[in-house]
Structure formats: C-alpha cells, structure tokens
C-alpha positions as CSV (number, residue, x, y, z in Angstrom):
1,M,-0.1,0.0,0.0
2,K,1.3,3.5,-1.0
3,L,1.4,5.8,1.9
4,D,0.4,9.5,1.4
5,Y,-0.2,12.6,3.4
6,K,-3.5,11.3,4.8
7,H,-1.4,8.6,6.7
8,T,0.9,11.4,7.8
9,L,-2.2,13.2,9.4
10,A,-3.4,10.0,10.9
11,A,0.1,9.6,12.6
12,C,-0.3,13.1,13.8
13,Y,-3.6,12.4,15.2
14,L,-2.4,9.4,17.1
15,G,0.5,11.3,18.3
16,Y,-1.9,13.7,20.1
17,I,-3.9,10.8,21.5
18,A,-0.7,9.4,22.9
19,Q,0.0,12.8,24.6
20,A,-3.3,12.8,26.1
21,V,-2.7,9.3,27.6
22,V,0.7,10.4,29.2
23,N,-0.8,13.7,30.5
24,N,-4.1,12.5,31.7
25,L,-3.6,9.0,33.1
26,P,-1.4,10.1,36.2
27,P,-4.2,12.7,37.4
28,L,-6.8,9.8,37.6
29,L,-4.4,8.1,40.0
30,F,-3.5,11.0,42.2
31,V,-5.8,10.1,45.0
32,T,-4.6,6.4,44.7
33,F,-1.0,7.8,45.0
34,S,-2.0,9.8,48.1
35,R,-3.7,6.7,49.8
36,Q,-1.3,4.0,48.7
37,F,2.0,5.8,48.9
38,G,1.3,8.8,51.2
39,V,1.9,11.3,48.4
40,S,0.5,14.7,49.7
41,I,-1.3,17.4,47.7
42,E,1.9,19.5,47.9
43,K,3.9,16.6,46.3
44,I,1.1,16.1,43.7
45,A,1.6,19.7,42.7
46,V,5.4,19.1,42.4
47,L,4.6,16.1,40.1
48,I,2.4,18.2,37.9
49,T,5.1,20.9,37.7
50,V,7.8,18.4,36.9
51,N,5.9,17.1,33.9
52,F,5.5,20.5,32.3
53,V,8.8,21.8,33.5
54,V,10.5,18.9,31.6
55,Q,8.3,19.7,28.5
56,I,9.4,23.2,28.7
57,A,13.1,22.2,28.6
58,I,12.3,20.0,25.5
59,D,10.6,23.0,23.9
60,I,13.7,25.2,24.5
61,A,16.1,22.7,23.1
62,A,13.7,21.8,20.1
63,A,14.5,24.9,18.2
64,A,18.1,23.7,17.9
65,F,17.8,19.7,17.5
66,V,14.6,19.4,15.5
67,G,16.0,21.0,12.4
68,K,19.1,18.7,12.6
69,L,17.4,15.5,13.4
70,G,14.2,16.0,11.4
71,Y,10.6,15.4,12.3
72,R,10.7,11.6,11.8
73,V,13.7,11.0,14.1
74,C,12.1,13.3,16.8
75,G,8.8,11.6,16.4
76,L,10.2,8.2,16.9
77,M,12.3,9.4,19.9
78,G,9.1,10.9,21.4
79,C,7.1,7.7,21.0
80,A,9.9,5.7,22.5
81,A,10.1,8.0,25.6
82,N,6.3,7.6,26.0
83,I,6.5,3.8,26.0
84,L,9.3,3.8,28.5
85,G,7.4,6.4,30.6
86,L,4.2,4.3,30.9
87,A,6.1,1.1,31.6
88,A,7.9,2.9,34.4
89,L,4.7,4.3,35.9
90,G,3.4,0.8,36.4
91,T,6.7,-0.5,37.8
92,L,9.1,2.0,39.4
93,P,6.9,3.0,42.4
94,F,7.0,-0.5,43.5
95,A,10.7,-0.9,43.0
96,I,12.1,2.3,44.5
97,D,10.9,5.2,46.6
98,P,7.3,5.6,45.2
99,F,7.4,9.4,44.8
100,V,10.7,9.3,42.9
101,G,9.5,6.4,40.9
102,I,6.3,8.4,39.7
103,A,8.4,11.6,39.2
104,A,10.8,9.5,37.0
105,A,8.1,8.0,35.0
106,M,6.3,11.4,34.5
107,M,9.7,12.9,33.4
108,L,10.0,10.3,30.6
109,N,6.4,10.9,29.5
110,A,7.1,14.6,29.6
111,I,10.1,14.1,27.2
112,G,7.9,12.2,24.8
113,G,5.0,14.5,25.2
114,G,7.1,17.7,24.6
115,M,8.9,16.2,21.6
116,M,5.4,15.4,20.0
117,E,4.1,18.9,20.8
118,V,7.0,20.7,19.2
119,I,6.7,18.6,15.8
120,V,3.1,17.6,15.2
121,S,1.5,21.0,14.8
122,P,4.2,22.3,12.2
123,M,3.8,18.9,10.5
124,V,0.2,19.5,10.0
125,E,0.7,23.2,9.1
126,A,3.1,22.0,6.4
127,L,0.7,19.6,4.7
128,P,-0.8,20.6,1.3
129,G,-4.3,22.2,1.5
130,E,-6.1,25.3,2.8
131,Q,-8.1,26.1,5.8
132,K,-5.1,25.8,8.1
133,S,-6.8,27.0,11.3
134,S,-9.7,24.5,10.7
135,A,-7.1,21.7,10.3
136,M,-5.1,22.8,13.3
137,S,-8.3,22.8,15.5
138,L,-9.3,19.4,14.2
139,L,-5.8,18.0,15.0
140,H,-6.0,19.3,18.6
141,S,-9.3,17.8,19.0
142,F,-7.8,14.4,19.0
143,Y,-6.1,15.2,22.2
144,C,-9.5,15.6,23.7
145,W,-10.9,12.4,22.3
146,G,-7.7,10.7,23.7
147,Q,-8.5,12.2,27.1
148,V,-12.0,11.0,26.9
149,G,-10.8,7.6,26.0
150,V,-8.3,7.5,28.9
151,V,-10.9,8.5,31.4
152,L,-13.7,6.1,30.2
153,L,-11.6,3.1,29.5
154,S,-9.5,3.6,32.7
155,T,-12.8,4.0,34.7
156,G,-14.0,0.8,33.2
157,Y,-10.8,-1.0,34.1
158,F,-10.9,0.3,37.8
159,V,-14.5,-0.9,38.0
160,T,-13.8,-4.4,36.6
161,A,-10.2,-5.0,37.7
162,G,-10.2,-3.0,40.8
163,I,-8.4,0.2,41.6
164,E,-5.8,-1.9,43.5
165,N,-4.5,-3.3,40.2
166,W,-3.9,0.1,38.6
167,R,-0.2,-0.8,38.0
168,F,-1.1,-2.8,34.9
169,L,-3.1,-0.2,33.2
170,P,-0.1,2.0,32.1
171,L,1.4,-1.0,30.4
172,I,-1.8,-1.5,28.4
173,W,-1.9,2.2,27.4
174,A,1.7,1.9,26.0
175,V,0.1,0.2,23.0
176,I,-0.9,3.7,21.7
177,P,2.7,5.2,21.4
178,L,4.0,1.8,20.1
179,A,1.5,2.0,17.3
180,D,2.3,5.7,16.6
181,M,6.1,4.7,16.5
182,A,5.4,2.2,13.7
183,M,3.5,4.8,11.7
184,F,6.1,7.6,12.1
185,A,8.8,5.1,10.8
186,V,7.1,5.0,7.3
187,V,4.8,8.0,6.5
188,P,5.9,10.7,4.2
189,I,6.9,14.0,6.0
190,R,7.0,17.5,4.8
191,T,8.5,20.4,6.8
192,L,7.4,24.0,7.1
193,E,10.8,25.2,5.9
194,E,10.1,23.6,2.6
195,T,6.8,25.6,2.1
196,T,7.6,29.1,3.6
197,E,10.6,31.5,3.7
198,K,12.2,31.0,7.1
199,L,11.9,34.0,9.5
200,P,15.0,34.3,11.8
201,L,14.5,34.0,15.5
202,R,16.0,37.4,16.1
203,K,13.6,38.9,13.9
204,L,10.8,36.9,15.4
205,F,11.7,38.1,18.9
206,S,11.8,41.7,17.8
207,M,8.1,41.6,16.9
208,K,5.6,42.9,19.6
209,I,2.8,40.7,18.2
210,F,5.0,37.5,18.9
211,W,5.1,38.3,22.5
212,L,1.4,38.9,22.8
213,L,0.9,35.6,21.0
214,A,3.2,34.0,23.6
215,L,1.4,35.6,26.4
216,L,-1.8,34.0,24.9
217,M,-0.3,30.6,24.7
218,V,0.8,30.9,28.4
219,C,-2.9,31.7,29.4
220,S,-4.1,28.9,27.0
221,G,-2.1,26.2,28.7
222,A,-2.8,27.5,32.1
223,S,-6.6,27.8,31.6
224,E,-6.7,24.3,30.3
225,M,-4.5,22.5,32.8
226,A,-5.6,24.3,35.9
227,V,-8.9,22.5,35.7
228,S,-7.9,19.4,33.6
229,Q,-5.1,18.3,36.0
230,W,-7.2,18.9,39.2
231,S,-10.7,18.0,38.3
232,S,-10.5,14.3,39.2
233,L,-9.1,15.2,42.7
234,F,-11.5,18.1,43.1
235,A,-14.5,15.9,42.3
236,E,-13.5,13.2,44.8
237,L,-12.1,15.2,47.7
238,G,-13.5,18.7,46.9
239,L,-16.9,17.7,46.1
240,K,-17.1,14.4,47.8
241,V,-18.4,12.6,44.7
242,D,-17.9,8.9,44.0
243,K,-14.6,8.5,42.0
244,S,-16.3,6.9,38.8
245,V,-19.0,9.5,38.7
246,G,-16.7,12.3,39.4
247,D,-14.2,11.3,36.6
248,I,-17.0,10.9,34.1
249,L,-18.7,14.2,34.9
250,G,-15.5,16.0,35.6
251,P,-12.4,15.3,33.4
252,C,-14.2,13.1,30.9
253,A,-17.0,15.8,30.2
254,F,-14.3,18.4,30.2
255,A,-12.3,16.6,27.5
256,A,-15.6,15.6,25.5
257,L,-16.8,19.2,25.4
258,M,-13.1,20.5,24.5
259,G,-13.0,18.0,21.8
260,S,-16.4,18.9,20.4
261,A,-15.6,22.7,20.4
262,R,-12.3,21.9,18.5
263,A,-14.0,19.5,16.1
264,F,-16.8,22.0,15.4
265,F,-14.2,24.8,14.8
266,G,-12.2,22.3,12.7
267,I,-15.2,21.8,10.4
268,K,-16.9,25.3,10.5
269,G,-13.9,27.4,11.7
270,G,-13.4,29.2,8.2
271,K,-16.8,31.0,8.6
272,F,-15.8,32.6,12.0
273,P,-13.3,35.5,12.6
274,L,-10.6,33.9,14.6
275,K,-9.8,36.8,16.9
276,K,-13.4,37.3,17.8
277,A,-13.8,33.6,18.5
278,L,-10.8,33.5,20.8
279,A,-12.2,36.6,22.7
280,I,-15.5,35.0,23.3
281,S,-13.8,31.7,24.4
282,G,-11.7,33.6,27.0
283,T,-14.7,35.5,28.5
284,M,-16.9,32.4,28.7
285,C,-14.0,30.4,30.3
286,V,-13.9,33.0,33.1
287,A,-17.7,32.4,33.6
288,S,-17.2,28.7,33.8
289,Y,-14.5,29.0,36.3
290,C,-16.8,31.1,38.4
291,L,-19.5,28.3,38.2
292,T,-17.0,25.7,39.3
293,V,-15.8,27.6,42.3
294,F,-18.9,29.5,43.6
295,S,-21.8,26.9,43.1
296,P,-22.6,25.2,46.4
297,Y,-24.0,22.3,44.5
298,P,-21.5,19.5,43.4
299,L,-23.3,18.7,40.1
300,L,-23.2,22.4,39.1
301,S,-19.6,22.6,40.1
302,L,-18.8,19.7,37.9
303,A,-20.9,21.3,35.0
304,G,-18.6,24.4,35.5
305,C,-15.6,22.0,34.9
306,A,-17.0,20.4,31.8
307,L,-17.9,24.0,30.4
308,T,-14.4,25.1,31.0
309,G,-13.4,22.4,28.6
310,C,-15.8,23.7,26.0
311,F,-14.4,27.3,26.2
312,V,-10.7,26.5,26.4
313,G,-11.2,24.3,23.4
314,I,-10.0,26.6,20.6
315,M,-7.5,28.6,22.7
316,W,-4.3,26.6,22.1
317,P,-5.0,25.7,18.5
318,G,-6.6,29.1,17.7
319,V,-3.5,31.0,18.9
320,Y,-1.3,28.6,16.9
321,S,-3.3,29.4,13.6
322,L,-3.2,33.1,14.6
323,S,0.4,33.0,14.8
324,A,0.9,31.4,11.4
325,Q,-1.3,34.3,10.0
326,L,0.5,37.1,11.9
327,C,4.1,35.8,11.8
328,P,4.4,34.1,8.4
329,G,7.9,32.4,7.9
330,G,8.1,31.5,11.9
331,A,8.2,27.9,10.8
332,T,9.3,25.1,13.3
333,A,11.2,27.5,15.5
334,M,8.2,29.7,16.2
335,F,6.1,26.6,16.9
336,A,8.8,25.3,19.4
337,M,8.8,28.9,21.1
338,L,4.9,28.9,21.3
339,A,4.9,25.3,22.7
340,L,7.4,26.7,25.3
341,A,5.0,29.2,26.2
342,G,2.1,27.1,26.4
343,D,3.9,24.4,28.4
344,A,5.0,27.2,30.8
345,G,1.2,27.9,31.2
346,C,0.6,24.1,31.6
347,A,3.0,24.2,34.5
348,L,1.9,27.6,36.1
349,G,-1.8,26.8,36.1
350,P,-1.9,23.6,37.9
351,S,1.0,24.8,40.2
352,L,-0.8,27.9,41.2
353,V,-4.0,26.0,42.0
354,G,-1.9,23.5,44.1
355,A,0.1,26.2,45.9
356,V,-2.9,28.2,46.9
357,S,-4.7,25.1,48.0
358,D,-1.8,24.0,50.1
359,R,-1.3,27.5,51.8
360,V,-5.1,27.5,52.6
361,T,-4.8,24.0,54.1
362,S,-1.9,25.1,56.2
363,G,-3.5,28.3,57.4
364,A,-0.9,30.5,55.6
365,L,-4.0,32.0,53.6
366,P,-7.5,32.7,55.0
367,E,-10.5,30.6,54.0
368,L,-12.6,32.8,52.0
369,F,-15.7,30.6,51.7
370,K,-16.7,30.6,55.4
371,N,-20.4,31.8,55.1
372,D,-23.8,30.3,55.4
373,I,-23.9,29.0,51.7
374,F,-20.6,27.1,52.1
375,S,-21.1,26.4,55.9
376,G,-20.9,22.6,55.3
377,L,-17.5,22.6,53.6
378,G,-14.3,21.4,55.2
379,T,-11.0,23.1,55.0
380,E,-9.9,20.5,52.2
381,Q,-12.9,21.4,50.1
382,I,-12.5,25.2,50.6
383,S,-8.8,25.0,49.8
384,L,-9.4,23.4,46.5
385,R,-12.0,25.9,45.5
386,Q,-9.8,28.9,46.3
387,G,-6.9,27.2,44.3
388,I,-9.2,27.0,41.2
389,M,-10.4,30.6,41.9
390,A,-6.8,31.7,41.6
391,G,-6.4,29.9,38.3
392,A,-9.1,32.1,36.8
393,V,-6.5,34.9,36.3
394,F,-5.4,33.1,33.2
395,P,-8.5,33.0,31.2
396,L,-9.2,36.7,32.3
397,V,-5.9,37.8,30.9
398,F,-6.6,35.8,27.7
399,A,-10.0,37.5,27.3
400,A,-8.5,40.9,27.9
401,V,-5.7,40.6,25.4
402,T,-7.8,39.1,22.6
403,I,-10.5,41.8,23.1
404,I,-7.6,44.4,22.8
405,L,-6.6,42.7,19.6
406,C,-10.2,42.7,18.2
407,L,-10.5,46.5,19.0
408,R,-7.1,47.4,17.5
409,K,-8.2,45.7,14.2
410,R,-11.4,47.6,14.2
411,K,-9.5,51.0,14.7
412,T,-7.1,50.1,11.8
413,Q,-10.0,49.4,9.6
414,K,-11.6,52.7,10.5
415,G,-8.4,54.6,10.0
C-alpha cells in the first residue's frame, strides 16, 4: 500500500492521542497515589510541575535539534520515551521510593509529550491544502478524544479489575505510542521550511505581536490544565463525589466538550473571525471557572468544569493558527517557542492551584468561603475551590488581550 499525506495526518492524530494518555492517566491516580504511597497534595503539585517543566526544557532545546534531526527521528524518539514512561509508571513506584518512581516516569512521559508537541503542529501546518486554522483545531481535538478515551476506559478498568490493580493499566496504554512509533517510521513527511521563507528567531523576537501571542499561549495552557489536572481530585475530595461518577462528569466531560469545540471549529472554523472567536472563548471560560468555584451544588460545580473544557477548546490551536497568520515564516522554531510558552502555562496553572490550596490548608492563607452558603464545607474542600479561583486569572488575561486585539483591528480598519 502506498502511503500518502493522509497517513501522515493520521500519525499526527495518534500522536496527540498518545500525548493525552501520558498527560491524563496520572491525574486519575493522584488520590490512589495519596492513599497507597502517602503522596501529599503538595507533592502532587510538584509532580504536575515536573511534568510540564521537563516539557518546557524540551521546547527550549527543540529549536536547535529538531532542524538537525528532522521530524521523523524526533517523532520516533518521542514515541519511545512515552512507551518507557508508561512502563515505568506501572513498575518503578513498587521498585524504588514511590514518589521518586512516579516522578521519573512522569519525566520520561514529559520528554515524549514535549517532543510530539513541538513537531506535530508544524507537520500539519506544512501539509498541502487550505483552511489551516480548521485543520489545526481538528488536530488538537484528537487530544481531547484521547483524554475522553483515557478516562472512560480507565474507569471501566478500575470498576472491573479494581483500583488496587492500577499498576497494569499504564502497560496497556503503552500500545498507543507503540502503534504511533510504527506509523512515524514509514509515513511521508513535509517540513514547514520547505513551504515558507524562514523567519530568523532574532527577527521573530523583535516583533511585539509575537510576545502577545506567547502570552496568549501561556494563558491557554494554564486555563486548560488548571482545571484538567485537578478536576478528578477536586471531584473526589473537594466535592465528595464517587470516583467513577466524578471522573466521568469532571475530566471526561471536560475533554468531551473541549474535543467537540475543536472539532466544530475544525469543520466550521473558516466561517468565524478567529480573533473574535478567541475573545468569546476567553470571556466564557472565566464564567465557567466562576460556576465551578462558587456553586454550592456539586453537580453544578462539575458542570462548570465541563464547560471550561468547551471554552478553552479553541484557545491553544486558535493561537497557533493566529500565529501562522500574523508571523508568516516563523516555521518550526516559532512553533517550538509557542509550545514553550504553552507548556509554561501548563505548569503555571496547576502549580498555582496546588500552591494556593496547600497554603489555605496550612493556614497561611485565610479561608474565603466561610459563610452560610458554604457552611458545610471542610478546609480541604474550601482550599481546592480557592486554588481553582486563583487559576481564573489566566482566562481573564486571555480574554483581555484578545479583546484588545479585536479593538485594534477595528480601529485600523476605520483609519
């Protein structure tokens, strides 16, 4: 069978599903890590931070090594790291100090995830065809469908095999990056440098619009991960919802709505002004954060988590597409720098939630929800709400910047 660019696109889709596996499987096990190994909320926040800090390091290095090694070699290396990381997650915590073992496994997964993040988006941008913003949004929707699959299938595994047998689950999920590795070895690959005139990094860094786009990427990653990484634990400990129900109505619904938003924009995106769509997404994301935090009813709080997924859906791929429009010629190096900014946000968002929650629990910050409406909440529940409330600063900044970009465009048109 002759392979064409449709198979290349399929490999990119599978790469994002693999990234969804390595990013979203550990959060489903955070409470289990706490109960089985005594890993505290503070240490869980460290694990999340380690994951994205390593991805940031890969993003920084990628601008130098991706051009030399090529997309294919980097894709194969990323898949191999994810296979090793998932295998380590199911074995190392039982062989060495559990926290060190979990951290080491997450670092391997972060290397693989960071590698895929840097190469997959420019690979799709370089493929023949029009409607790049739609194609990019559809690509990123596969991350969401991967997250949905991780939550649903993992929940089914926990129900049938028992949560106590979780150690075998990462080994099963390693099949996904293994299959993607086989595809990356044979599909045809086209680079952005072949299709556009390359813009030097020095020139890119001198452009004010690039730094605004980088700020939007920080806020995109933070807005998404502040809820995504904590929603399972928030549902179980903060809302006192059954784990299976909480995972399905929390992180699973979050991912399903995020994927639906990206798929819809991938199909219909060409009909909507991109800047306006991003401004609306940021504004509504702030509203969904408020529903999550301030609702006294667990189901409404879970609905807020899910709606957050809907409204963050087009942020990351939308900013990528906007960058390709506003900074033509940025090529792989620009996508690496934007991935760096996005992963910085992925680290900052969950870390801020964890840090604020931990400080409220320890008494270093006051409990703000001590009133009649929330009188039945314990310190643990209040601390998680305040942590997520602090995370709302990121979609707020995103909304403000995109609204300013829309207003500037309108003024330019009038002038």
